[in-house]
N, C-alpha and C positions, 0 to 999 in steps of 0.2 A: 542635141539635145541633153539635156547633164541628169544626172538621175542624179537623186539625193538618196542616202541611204539612213533611212529613220532607225536609230537605238535606241530599243529600250532596256529603257535603267533597274537594274530591280535592286528595289532598297529590300535588303532583310530587318526586320523587324524584334528584336531580339527582347523578349517578357526576360525580366527575372520572375521566378516559378518558384517559390518555396509550396514546397510540401507537407507539409509533419501530417507525418504518419500514427495512428493511431497502437499507442503499448500494448502488447501481451498482458494475459494476467499474469502475475508471478510467479517463480514456483516455487517449492517447496517447503511449502508456509508451516511453522514452528513454532510454536506454544509449553512453555517451561513454566507452570507458577509458583511459585511462595506465599507467604500467606498477603500477602499486600500487597505484592507485584509480580507483573505476567510480563519474561522477558521474550518480545513477540523480533523471533530470524525467517528471512526469508532469501530465497533470490532473483536477483532478477528480471523477465520476461525474457522467453527465449523469442519472441514474434515483436522485431520493429525495436530493441533495448537500446541501441541508438539514442529513441527520441524520447526514453525518460526522463525526464526532471527534476518529478516528483514522486514522496510517494505518500498518500493520507492512511494515516492508522486510525480504523475508530470500533472503539470499544462498546460497550452497552451490556448492563446491570439486568441479568435476565428474572428477577424476584421488580423490581425496583421499575424497569425502563428506562432510567433514567440512561444518559450516552455523552461523550465526549467524544476528540475527534483529537489529530495531532501532523502538520505536515512535513516532513523531513526531503532533505533533498536525496535527487537521488545518489548518491558520493554513501548513503549508509543501505547498511540490510539489515540493521536490525533498530529495537526501540524497547525500552522502558517502563511499561504504562507503572506508574504509580500511584499509591495514597488508594491505594482498593480495600471490599471489607472480607473480611475471612471466609473463609467456606461459602462462595462463592461463585453461581453459576455465571460464566460473563462468553461474550456471543466477542469475538476478534475479528476486524476482516483489514484486508493492505488492498490497495487498487491504484496501479500504476500511471500517473499521467503525464501528458504530452505536454509543449510549451502553450496547448491552443486550451490545455485540462482538458482534452480528451482521455478519454479514458473506458480502456473496456470494465467487462463485470470483475466486480472482490472478489478475493478468498478470501471465506471465510471459515473461521476454526471455536470449535465451543470448548470451556474448559474449564474446574473449577480453582477455586486460591483455595489453599491449604489450611487447616486450623491453625489456634494460635495456640504456643503451649506446645506440652506433651501431652496427650490425651489420655493415653493410656496410666499413666503416673496419676492423674488426675479422679479417675476415676476405682485405682488400688485406694486414693485413701479415702476418697468417699466411703466406702464399702467400710476401712476399719472403723 
């Protein structure tokens, strides 16, 4: 009598799974106005900061509702919004995105651009 042993070959199939974690919100958003510019600064998200590939900076003119946005690389942590109207409220937000264009909610701040020139000197000259 001959006994044959049957061997089962276990074949491991390894899938290359790439997980794109969604980055958290940017930290410490600060807005610094001048008459026609706003300097926007932020810190990278604490949650899944390694997944950030770009930041989206968005701004909206509070009176007219006109808006614009720019995308910057994850290497940056600041941006200057230029050619704005003086003495106007702007809503500014920054959102971190990953490679699959996924993100959490943006961090938003409101700021008023400064007036043009020296306002106090203009009032004095008008009163003379």
